[in-house]
N, C-alpha and C positions, 0 to 999 in steps of 0.2 A: 115499215122499213123492209128493204130487200133482205133475203136470207144472207147472213154473213158468210155462210159456207159457200153459197153460189158466188158471192162477190169476190172472195179470195181465190176461188177456182178460176174465175174469169181473168183475174189479174195475172195468173200464171200462164195464160195463153201466149204463144209467140207473137212478137211484134211484127207487123206487116211492113217490111222494108220498102215496099213499092208505094206506100202511101205518100202523097204529096204534102207539102207544108200547108197549102191552102185548104185541103179537105180534112186535115187533122183537127181533132177536137183537143184544144189546149185548155187547161184551167190555170189561170194566173192567180196566185194567192199571196197573201201576206198575213202575218200574225202580229197582234199587239200583245205584249207579255209584261209580267211584273218585273222582269229583269233578264239577265243573260245566262243564268246558271241552269243548266239542263236538268239537274236533279231537284233543285229546290224552288225554282220559279215556275210560274204557271201561265197558261194562255188566257188572256182576258177576252180576246175577240179574234175570230177568223173571218177574213174578208176574201172573197174570190169572185172571179169573172170568167165567163166562157169566151174564148177567142177562137173563131173559126171562119174560114173563107175571107181572111183579112178584116174581119169585123169584130168589134168588141160588143158583145151582147149585154148592154147595160140592163135591159129588162130581165135578163137571166143571170142575176147576181146573187151572191150569198154573203150575208153579213150577220153574224150571230154573236152576241155577248154571252160569256159563260159565268154562271153563278159560282162563287167560291169565297172562301174565308181568307185566302192568302192575298195580301195587298202590300204595296210598297208606295208610299207617298212620293218618294223621289222620282220614280218613273212616271207617276201620274202627271207630272209637270210636262212630260214629253207627249204622251198619248192622250191626255185629257180625260181618261176614263175614271170616273169617280167611284168610290166604294158604294155609295148609295145611289147609283144611277137609276133613274126612274123609268126603266124599261124591263120587261119580263126577261129574266135570264135563266135559260134551261141549265140542267146539270151538265157536267163535262161529258158524261156518257151520252146524253141526249144530243148534244151538239156534234159529237163525233159521229154518231149514227146519221144525223142529218147531212153532215159534210161528206161522208162516204157515199150516200145516195146522190149527192150533187156531183161529186168527183168522178164516179164510175171508173172507167179504165183510161181516162184522159192522161195526156202528158202534162206534167206539172211544170209551170214556169214561175220562178220567183227570183228576187234579187238577193244574192248570198243564200242560195237555196238550202244549204246544209243546216242553217239555223232553224228555219221554219219547219223543215222536214223532221229534224231531230226533236223539236218541241212537240210536234204532233205525234211522232212515234212514242215519245215518253208518255204522252197522255193516253195513247192506245195501250201501252204496256200497263199503265196503272189500272186500266179498265179491262185487262185480260183479253185484249184484242190483238190480232197479228199486226205487224208493222206494214206500212205502205210498201207496195212493190211497183208502183207507177214509175215510168221513166221520168227523169227530171232534166230541166234546162235552167241554167243560171245566167241571167242577163249581165251580171258582173263579169263573168267569163266570156260570154259571147261578145260583149262590147270590145274586149281586148283584141278580138279577131278582126275588128274593123280598122284598127290602128295601123299606121304605116310603121314598118320596122326600119328605123334609121337612128344613127348615133346623134343626129341633130334634134331628135324628138325624144324628150324624157317621158318614159312611161311610168305610171304609178303602179305600185304593187296591188293596191286596192282602190276600186272606184265605187263611191257611194251612189245611192239612188239620187241624191241631190246632184252629183256630178253628171249623171245621165240626163236628168231633167234640165239642167243648165245647157248641156251640150245640144240637146234636141229641142230646146225651147218649149218644154212641157210645163204647164201651169202646176204650181205646188200649193194651190189653194187648200187642198184637203190632205196635205202631207201629214204623216204620223197618225192617220186613221187607217184601219186595216183595208177597207174598201178603196180609200183614196190612194194608198200606196200600191194596191193591186192594179188600179187603173193606170197610174204612172208607169208601172212596170210593163203593162200590156202595150202601151203606146211605145215605150222604149224598145220593146221586142220587135214590133212592126218596123220601127225605124232602123234597127240593127239589121234585120233580114233584108230590108231594101238596100242598105249600104253594102252588105255582103254580096248581093246579087249584082251590084254595079261592078264589083271587082272580079267575080268569077261565077261559074255555074254553082248554084246552091240547091241542095235537096235536103229532105228531112234527115237522112243519114249523116250528112256532112255537119249538121249542127251538133252532133254528139261526138265529133272527132276533135 
């Protein structure tokens, strides 16, 4: 594993504002968890994909299940991750170390990013590691920027990943798996950027405004 000191030092370097969307390395991620309580629930699996130059690098993906005692049967009906899953599951610390190596200083993309980032930061805190400092983008927020502002069009306060998959005709075959949801989010992001470019000039900086 890389030196954690070097990793966090690298994260503190200024963001290059002249970098284009195409050349930027994004990591699109999703977490499957035992529930939605930041303090008591745990991450079961982290799934992530690299997105760069308009291409989703399937061959360069990350999907690791975490060994743990905490379990909730009710949420298992959604994500399908069983307590006695027959795959080798590293410890939370090992998975976090692997994920940090994969993530590097990339911009993070997720749907309702605050949930995934907070869950990961809570895990980092438990393992006495610093919190993530990567810049983040939320497809739920970005999608709203593509919508027409009109009193004739009713906008929702919250758009789910299913909403985006339906809107952009994205297959939901692997929905509610960490890597499957990361893939849907990555395609949705590309579709959103395309729609934004049709409306006006879009660069990396404008995605954060």
